[in-house]
C-alpha positions in Angstrom: 50.9 141.5 116.7 52.4 145.1 116.8 55.5 143.7 118.5 55.9 141.0 115.9 55.7 143.6 113.2 58.4 145.6 114.8 60.6 142.5 115.0 60.1 141.8 111.3 60.8 145.4 110.4 64.0 145.3 112.4 65.4 142.0 111.3 63.8 141.5 107.9 62.8 144.9 106.5 62.4 143.7 102.9 60.1 140.8 103.9 57.0 140.5 101.7 54.2 138.2 102.8 51.5 136.6 100.8 49.1 139.5 101.6 51.5 141.9 99.9 51.3 140.1 96.5 47.6 139.5 96.9 47.0 143.3 97.4 49.2 144.0 94.4 46.8 141.8 92.3 43.8 143.6 93.7 45.2 147.0 93.0 45.9 146.0 89.4 42.6 144.2 88.5 39.9 145.7 90.7 38.9 148.8 88.8 36.1 151.4 89.3 34.1 149.6 86.6 34.6 146.1 87.9 31.9 143.7 88.9 33.4 141.7 91.8 32.6 138.4 93.3 34.2 137.4 96.6 33.8 133.6 97.2 34.2 132.7 100.9 34.0 136.4 101.9 33.2 135.6 105.6 32.9 138.4 108.1 35.3 140.8 106.4 37.7 140.9 103.5 41.5 141.4 103.7 42.3 144.1 101.3 38.9 145.8 101.5 40.4 149.1 100.6 40.9 147.7 97.0 37.5 146.0 97.0 35.8 149.4 97.6 37.0 150.6 94.2 34.7 148.1 92.4 31.5 149.2 90.9 29.5 146.3 92.4 30.5 143.7 95.0 28.8 140.4 95.7 29.9 138.2 98.6 29.3 134.5 98.8 29.8 132.3 101.9 28.2 129.1 103.3 28.4 130.4 106.8 25.2 132.5 107.3 26.3 134.0 110.6 29.6 135.2 109.2 27.9 136.6 106.2 25.6 138.7 108.3 28.6 140.4 109.8 30.1 141.4 106.5 29.4 145.1 105.8 31.5 145.5 102.7 29.4 143.7 100.1 26.5 145.3 98.1 24.9 141.9 97.9 25.4 138.7 100.0 24.5 135.2 99.1 24.6 132.2 101.5 25.9 129.3 99.3 28.7 126.9 98.7 30.6 127.2 95.4 28.7 124.5 93.6 25.3 126.1 94.3 26.1 129.7 93.5 23.2 130.8 91.4 24.0 131.6 87.7 21.3 134.3 88.0 23.9 136.5 89.7 25.4 137.0 86.2 29.1 137.2 85.3 31.9 139.0 87.0 35.1 140.8 85.9 37.0 139.8 89.1 36.4 136.7 91.2 38.3 136.4 94.5 39.0 133.5 96.7 41.2 134.1 99.8 41.8 131.1 102.0 39.1 129.1 100.2 40.9 126.5 97.9 42.1 124.5 100.9 38.4 123.8 101.9 37.2 122.7 98.4 35.9 119.1 98.3 35.2 118.9 94.5 37.9 121.0 92.7 36.8 120.1 89.2 33.2 121.0 89.6 33.9 124.1 91.7 36.5 125.5 89.3 34.1 125.0 86.4 31.5 126.9 88.4 33.9 129.7 89.0 34.7 129.7 85.3 31.0 130.0 84.4 30.7 133.0 86.6 33.7 134.9 85.1 33.5 137.2 82.1 35.8 136.6 79.2 39.1 138.4 79.9 38.1 138.5 83.6 40.4 137.5 86.4 40.4 135.0 89.2 42.6 136.0 92.2 43.4 133.7 95.0 45.7 132.9 97.9 45.9 129.6 99.7 48.2 127.2 101.5 50.8 125.0 99.8 50.2 121.3 100.6 54.0 120.6 100.3 54.9 123.0 103.1 55.9 121.4 106.4 53.4 123.7 108.2 50.5 122.5 105.9 51.5 118.9 106.2 51.3 119.2 110.0 47.9 121.0 109.7 46.7 118.2 107.5 47.1 115.5 110.2 45.6 117.6 113.0 41.8 117.4 113.7 39.7 120.5 113.1 39.1 120.6 116.9 42.8 120.8 117.7 43.3 123.5 115.0 40.5 125.6 116.4 42.1 125.5 119.9 45.6 126.2 118.5 44.4 129.1 116.4 42.5 130.6 119.3 45.5 130.3 121.7 48.3 131.3 119.4 46.6 133.8 117.1 43.4 134.9 118.9 41.2 133.6 116.1 37.7 132.7 117.1 37.0 129.0 117.0 33.9 129.5 114.9 36.1 131.0 112.1 38.2 127.8 111.7 36.7 125.5 109.1 37.7 121.9 108.0 40.4 121.7 105.4 41.0 119.0 102.8 43.8 120.3 100.5 42.6 118.7 97.3 43.8 121.5 95.1 46.7 122.9 97.1 49.6 122.8 94.8 50.6 125.0 92.0 50.3 122.2 89.5 46.8 121.2 90.6 45.6 124.7 90.7 46.9 125.2 87.1 45.3 121.9 86.0 41.9 122.6 87.3 41.8 126.2 86.3 42.9 125.5 82.7 40.1 122.9 82.5 37.7 125.6 83.6 38.8 127.9 80.8 41.5 130.0 82.5 45.1 130.7 81.6 47.8 131.6 84.1 48.9 135.2 84.4 51.1 134.9 87.5 51.6 132.6 90.5 54.0 132.8 93.4 55.0 130.6 96.3 55.6 132.7 99.4 57.0 132.0 102.8 55.2 133.0 106.0 56.3 134.6 109.3 52.8 135.1 110.9 52.5 131.5 112.0 55.6 132.0 114.1 54.7 135.3 115.7 53.2 133.8 118.8 56.7 133.9 120.4 59.4 136.5 119.9 62.3 134.0 120.1 60.5 131.6 117.7 59.9 134.5 115.3 63.5 135.7 115.3 64.6 132.1 114.8 62.4 131.7 111.8 63.6 135.0 110.3 67.2 133.8 110.8 66.4 130.5 109.1 64.7 132.2 106.1 67.6 134.6 105.6 70.2 131.8 105.7 69.2 128.2 105.0 65.8 129.2 103.7 67.5 131.0 100.8 68.5 127.6 99.4 64.8 126.8 98.9 65.2 123.4 100.5 61.8 123.6 102.1 58.6 124.4 100.1 57.0 127.8 100.7 53.9 127.9 102.9 51.5 129.9 100.7 50.5 130.1 97.0 49.1 133.4 95.6 48.1 134.0 92.0 45.9 135.4 89.3 44.4 133.6 86.2 42.6 135.1 83.2 39.4 133.7 81.7 39.9 133.0 77.9 
């Protein structure tokens, strides 16, 4: 991973990945007075340095074992989105990182998120773009194959790879279901990725060359979607 970072810094020093924009949103909207809900928090949260600013943090995840390992949250709840208890109250910031691709019932789940968000609160997310070639390949692979590939290429534990359905994984669908749930768009971006190509130095350099040449024509859809919506 360190070597791939050096390659990116050398050949593509101005590259900004999806995490860069996600952290920008966290920095802006997670304040010291914020009540924060992290849906699908798992074992740990990317951007935890920004989470720590929040007044109170609740983490929700259906994986009980992963939830036990999370040391960041003030309160942890084992639940899927649909069954998150309303007794938790409402939150100023709701976060979903790498969650939307797993949602089976987008209409109901987005309404649940809307019901948990304070007026003028914000929903921040990052997910995959269904129109990206990488995601289209992922869609046809079985979960078992993806577990093995992620372990071999990126050293990700197989138990941390979950089934994906991609029912809300386009900017238009995200916008549709969130507006139905009482949100309005603040900002949304489609972002390319280099991480998926970091398993081989030559492949990574080739991807960088492609992105800086042909990729600038935006012929192929970007791999990730990151954005923030406001509850109205």
